[in-house]
C-alpha positions in Angstrom: 119.9 -120.5 145.9 120.2 -116.9 146.7 117.8 -115.5 143.8 114.2 -115.7 145.5 111.4 -115.5 143.0 108.4 -113.8 144.8 105.7 -114.8 142.1 103.2 -115.9 144.4 103.2 -113.1 146.3 102.8 -110.8 143.2 99.9 -113.1 141.7 98.3 -112.9 145.6 98.6 -108.9 145.2 97.7 -108.7 141.6 94.9 -111.3 142.3 96.3 -113.2 139.4 96.1 -117.0 138.5 99.3 -118.3 137.3 97.0 -119.8 134.2 95.9 -116.1 133.6 99.4 -114.8 134.0 100.5 -117.2 131.5 97.6 -116.5 128.8 99.0 -112.8 129.1 102.6 -113.2 128.7 102.3 -116.2 126.4 104.3 -118.3 128.4 103.4 -122.2 129.3 102.0 -122.8 133.4 104.5 -125.3 133.2 107.3 -122.9 132.9 105.6 -120.4 135.0 105.7 -122.9 137.5 109.4 -123.8 137.3 109.8 -119.9 138.2 107.4 -119.7 141.0 108.9 -122.7 142.2 112.5 -121.2 141.8 114.0 -124.3 139.7 114.2 -121.9 136.9 118.1 -121.6 136.0 117.6 -118.4 133.7 115.1 -116.3 132.0 114.9 -114.2 129.3 115.0 -110.4 129.7 111.5 -110.5 127.3 109.9 -112.8 129.8 111.0 -110.6 133.1 109.3 -107.9 131.0 106.1 -109.2 130.4 105.7 -110.9 133.5 106.3 -106.8 135.3 104.2 -105.0 133.0 101.4 -107.8 133.4 101.7 -107.9 137.2 102.7 -104.0 137.3 106.2 -104.5 139.2 109.8 -103.9 138.5 111.9 -107.0 138.5 113.5 -106.1 141.9 109.8 -106.5 142.9 109.8 -110.0 141.6 113.4 -111.2 142.2 115.6 -110.9 145.7 119.3 -111.4 146.2 120.1 -113.4 149.7 123.6 -114.0 150.3 124.2 -117.5 151.8 127.1 -117.0 153.5 125.1 -114.2 155.7 125.1 -114.8 159.2 128.4 -117.7 158.9 130.7 -114.7 160.1 
């Protein structure tokens, strides 16, 4: 998948657990885990906003795009 989620890195940088983030954002640990592992198919803007607020980051810090075709010149 060309969109990667860097939630693990941001949690580590903020010294926060997935459980603590789930409590602060109001989302289940299971749903955050799905997001963290890159298995999520979608994310609400309200969820993205809440995560960014709690981790003091921008959406681009959490999500990145990597072109799968890159290098297949």
